[in-house]
VEXPA-370686 format. One record per residue (C-alpha): y negated, z, x. Coordinates in steps of 0.2 Angstrom, whole numbers, padded with zeros to 4 digits, always signed. Last residue first. Layout:
YZX/...
***
This chain:
+0141+0352+0364/+0131+0338+0362/+0133+0318+0363/+0121+0315+0347/+0121+0318+0325/+0131+0305+0315/+0122+0294+0304/+0116+0279+0314/+0112+0264+0306/+0121+0248+0304/+0136+0240+0314/+0124+0231+0326/+0117+0250+0334/+0138+0251+0335/+0138+0245+0352/+0124+0260+0360/+0135+0273+0351/+0152+0266+0360/+0139+0266+0377/+0138+0282+0372/+0157+0289+0369/+0161+0278+0387/+0151+0289+0394/+0154+0303+0387/+0172+0297+0395/+0168+0295+0412/+0159+0313+0412/+0143+0310+0424/+0130+0304+0412/+0114+0302+0419/+0119+0282+0417/+0127+0285+0398/+0107+0295+0393/+0099+0277+0402/+0110+0266+0390/+0107+0277+0374/+0088+0277+0378/+0091+0257+0380/+0100+0252+0366/+0085+0266+0353/+0072+0258+0361/+0079+0239+0355/+0086+0249+0337/+0071+0256+0331/+0079+0261+0316/+0072+0279+0315/+0091+0283+0312/+0093+0274+0330/+0077+0282+0339/+0085+0301+0333/+0100+0295+0342/+0094+0288+0359/+0082+0302+0361/+0094+0314+0357/+0104+0303+0373/+0091+0303+0381/+0086+0321+0382/+0103+0329+0385/+0103+0316+0402/+0087+0325+0410/+0083+0316+0423/+0065+0311+0413/+0065+0327+0405/+0049+0335+0413/+0036+0325+0408/+0045+0320+0390/+0040+0336+0383/+0030+0333+0371/+0038+0315+0367/+0052+0323+0363/+0045+0335+0351/+0037+0319+0343/+0054+0310+0342/+0059+0327+0332/+0048+0325+0320/+0049+0305+0317/+0067+0309+0316/+0066+0316+0301/+0062+0336+0295/+0078+0345+0298/+0088+0333+0308/+0077+0329+0320/+0069+0345+0320/+0087+0349+0326/+0089+0338+0341/+0070+0343+0345/+0074+0358+0346/+0089+0356+0356/+0076+0345+0367/+0064+0360+0368/+0077+0372+0373/+0084+0360+0389/+0069+0357+0397/+0067+0378+0395/+0053+0386+0383/+0061+0404+0385/+0055+0416+0375/+0044+0406+0360/+0056+0391+0362/+0073+0405+0358/+0061+0409+0344/+0061+0392+0338/+0077+0387+0342/+0082+0399+0328/+0069+0395+0316/+0074+0378+0318/+0094+0380+0319/+0092+0391+0300/+0085+0375+0294/+0096+0364+0301/+0112+0375+0292/+0129+0363+0297/+0142+0359+0283/+0158+0362+0280/+0154+0380+0272/+0167+0391+0284/+0170+0381+0302/+0154+0374+0298/+0147+0394+0302/+0153+0390+0320/+0137+0378+0322/+0127+0394+0313/+0134+0410+0326/+0129+0392+0340/+0113+0397+0337/+0115+0415+0339/+0123+0414+0352/+0106+0405+0360/+0097+0417+0352/+0107+0434+0358/+0107+0425+0375/+0089+0419+0372/+0083+0439+0369/+0084+0453+0354/+0079+0469+0357/+0086+0481+0339/+0102+0489+0347/+0110+0485+0328/+0106+0465+0336/+0119+0466+0350/+0132+0474+0340/+0134+0461+0328/+0138+0446+0341/+0150+0456+0350/+0158+0456+0332/+0153+0439+0328/+0158+0433+0347/+0177+0441+0341/+0178+0432+0326/+0175+0415+0333/+0188+0419+0348/+0200+0423+0335/+0197+0409+0325/+0200+0396+0340/+0191+0380+0336/+0205+0368+0329/+0202+0370+0312/+0182+0365+0315/+0188+0346+0316/+0173+0342+0329/+0161+0327+0324/+0144+0336+0327/+0151+0343+0342/+0152+0330+0350/+0171+0320+0353/+0174+0314+0369/+0188+0304+0371/+0206+0309+0381/+0218+0302+0366/+0221+0317+0359/+0202+0317+0354/+0193+0329+0365/+0183+0342+0365/+0189+0352+0349/+0202+0362+0362/+0185+0369+0369/+0177+0376+0354/+0179+0392+0355/+0176+0394+0371/+0156+0390+0365/+0157+0402+0354/+0165+0415+0369/+0151+0411+0381/+0137+0413+0366/+0145+0429+0361/+0148+0436+0381/+0128+0432+0383/+0122+0442+0367/+0133+0456+0371/+0125+0460+0390/+0107+0453+0382/+0112+0469+0369/+0111+0481+0385/+0115+0498+0376/+0136+0493+0381/+0132+0489+0399/+0154+0493+0405/+0159+0485+0390/+0146+0470+0390/+0147+0466+0410/+0167+0466+0407/+0166+0456+0395/+0157+0443+0403/+0163+0444+0421/+0183+0439+0409/+0170+0425+0402/+0164+0421+0420/+0183+0420+0428/+0188+0409+0409/+0177+0396+0415/+0182+0395+0432/+0199+0394+0429/+0196+0381+0416/+0186+0372+0430/+0196+0373+0441/+0213+0367+0430/+0201+0350+0426/+0203+0343+0413/+0188+0331+0412/+0179+0344+0399/+0185+0357+0409/+0174+0353+0423/+0159+0356+0411/+0164+0371+0404/+0169+0379+0422/+0150+0373+0430/+0143+0384+0411/+0153+0398+0412/+0148+0399+0432/+0130+0396+0424/+0130+0412+0413/+0137+0421+0427/+0124+0418+0438/+0112+0420+0423/+0118+0438+0418/+0118+0443+0434/+0098+0437+0439/+0093+0446+0421/+0100+0462+0426/+0092+0460+0445/+0075+0460+0434/+0079+0474+0422/+0088+0484+0434/+0076+0487+0445/+0065+0504+0439/+0080+0510+0431/+0090+0510+0449/+0103+0498+0455/+0121+0498+0452/+0131+0497+0469/+0136+0492+0487/+0120+0497+0496/+0110+0484+0506/+0110+0489+0522/+0098+0472+0525/+0107+0467+0541/+0121+0467+0533/+0114+0457+0517/+0104+0447+0525/+0118+0440+0534/+0125+0435+0520/+0110+0428+0513/+0108+0419+0529/+0127+0408+0525/+0125+0405+0508/+0106+0394+0513/+0117+0387+0526/+0132+0379+0514/+0121+0375+0500/+0109+0364+0518/+0127+0357+0520/+0134+0355+0503/+0116+0343+0498/+0106+0349+0486/+0106+0348+0466/+0108+0366+0462/+0124+0360+0453/+0130+0350+0466/+0127+0361+0481/+0136+0377+0469/+0155+0361+0471/+0151+0359+0487/+0149+0376+0492/+0164+0382+0488/+0168+0390+0472/+0176+0408+0474/+0169+0418+0457/+0163+0433+0467/+0158+0427+0481/+0152+0410+0479/+0146+0411+0461/+0135+0426+0464/+0130+0419+0479/+0124+0400+0470/+0115+0414+0458/+0106+0422+0473/+0101+0409+0482/+0084+0404+0477/+0079+0420+0473/+0078+0424+0493/+0090+0439+0494/+0082+0456+0499/+0077+0459+0481/+0095+0464+0478/+0103+0449+0466/+0119+0447+0477/+0122+0464+0479/+0121+0467+0459/+0135+0455+0460/+0147+0464+0471/+0143+0481+0462/+0150+0472+0446/+0163+0465+0456/+0171+0480+0461/+0187+0481+0452/+0195+0499+0459/+0211+0492+0463/+0230+0485+0457/+0230+0488+0440/+0245+0491+0432/+0246+0510+0429/+0262+0516+0435/+0266+0504+0449/+0249+0502+0452/+0247+0522+0459/+0255+0513+0474/+0244+0499+0476/+0228+0510+0474/+0234+0521+0486/+0238+0509+0498/+0221+0503+0496/+0215+0523+0498/+0224+0521+0515/+0214+0504+0520/+0200+0511+0517/+0198+0528+0526/+0203+0513+0542/+0190+0503+0537/+0179+0519+0537/+0188+0519+0552/+0182+0505+0562/+0168+0505+0554/+0164+0523+0562/+0151+0516+0577/+0143+0499+0572/+0150+0482+0575/+0159+0479+0590/+0163+0460+0586/+0180+0460+0591/+0183+0478+0585/+0177+0473+0567/+0189+0457+0567/+0202+0467+0570/+0198+0479+0559/+0194+0465+0547/+0212+0456+0551/+0217+0471+0546/+0210+0472+0526/+0216+0455+0527/+0232+0459+0530/+0233+0474+0516/+0223+0465+0502/+0234+0450+0503/+0250+0458+0502/+0243+0471+0489/+0238+0455+0479/+0253+0445+0482/+0265+0460+0476/+0282+0453+0474/+0280+0447+0487/+0282+0427+0492/+0297+0422+0500/+0300+0424+0517/+0302+0405+0525/+0289+0397+0513/+0278+0411+0512/+0276+0413+0530/+0263+0402+0534/+0253+0398+0515/+0251+0419+0517/+0246+0419+0533/+0233+0407+0528/+0228+0416+0512/+0225+0433+0524/+0216+0423+0536/+0203+0421+0520/+0202+0436+0514/+0198+0438+0531/+0185+0429+0533/+0178+0432+0515/+0175+0451+0515/+0168+0446+0534/+0154+0436+0526/+0150+0450+0516/+0147+0463+0528/+0145+0479+0520/+0164+0485+0524/+0169+0493+0509/+0161+0487+0495/+0164+0469+0504/+0181+0472+0504/+0184+0478+0485/+0171+0463+0481/+0183+0450+0492/+0198+0456+0483/+0192+0455+0463/+0186+0440+0465/+0199+0431+0473/+0212+0439+0465/+0218+0431+0450/+0215+0409+0454/+0218+0415+0473/+0234+0427+0470/+0240+0409+0459/+0236+0398+0472/+0246+0409+0482/+0260+0409+0473/+0262+0390+0471/+0260+0388+0488/+0278+0399+0491/+0283+0390+0475/+0283+0375+0485/+0288+0381+0500/+0304+0389+0495/
***
């Protein structure tokens, strides 16, 4: 029974954490209070479920316990008058929602979008907005977020604590922003969802089930955003981008577990339904007539997906799309991607010239060295290519990617390189 109860609690955490935190925070206006109460609820679940058995409705059980913990905390901390009564009213409505779920299939109203926009409020320092969304809505811990943002867990933890306190102190309303502040906060929300997908995507390569769950949760939020914001083409663009990337999940490793770059993946392993959904969503975004970064990135992935039909990659189309993307968002990642496409279309020397132009900002950027190594090898500059492959491998956190790059380095002695670099 103990193992079953633990699995039930872990399953409820994966499925319901963000929904429960958002729902509780919307009522209390206190993210930390909601998180602490829910943590207590999960702790009590692990203590009581092994003896009594997991409840039929774990989410409703967790919600009931968490709201009770919030009521206790509200009294202990002597929060403003009326909060305890408000929490009691929330309890009644939550119970009504739980009862209605037996017929309607939904446990409680989904407040995650409101919480995402709260995290993007101008009162929150810009550097804390995406990490805050990743933790409160998607459940990442401070250590994983710190790793993604190249800082220490302690520093990230302090940043998150300050941000949550700021929400409470500033009385940030849990609602969608007005028209005047909509665009800026939507941009931050989309960036946070994409960052979460990226973190899960990287973990998925390591077959980490937590990463797989995170990528799926980000994809769920992407669908939610696109559905609730039908006139925002960038929300649709982000969803299409994640769908195209997610469609290739099963092709990223060989049966033996080795890394497989995009250029060498078997298109038969790509998810045709996800690609078809991505194309429909991207087409809907295009019809709105307002191109943006995520739409262009999705279009780039769409070109790659066409290899499943044509058997070839349209590098000329990719160059045009990367030029447009670089004009909108000239990040290091975009510039390196454009150099890779130009290297395939116009030859390695052209690609290397573009890499040289962004070298100052890319010295510790692993894809820069992977693309550079590939283009140097194609240009016949073997010694420099070996060094670049070694640098790229040294900057790779994933063991299978390191092995792939070192194999490419060792293969230099066997003949010219024709295949594309390690990129996905």
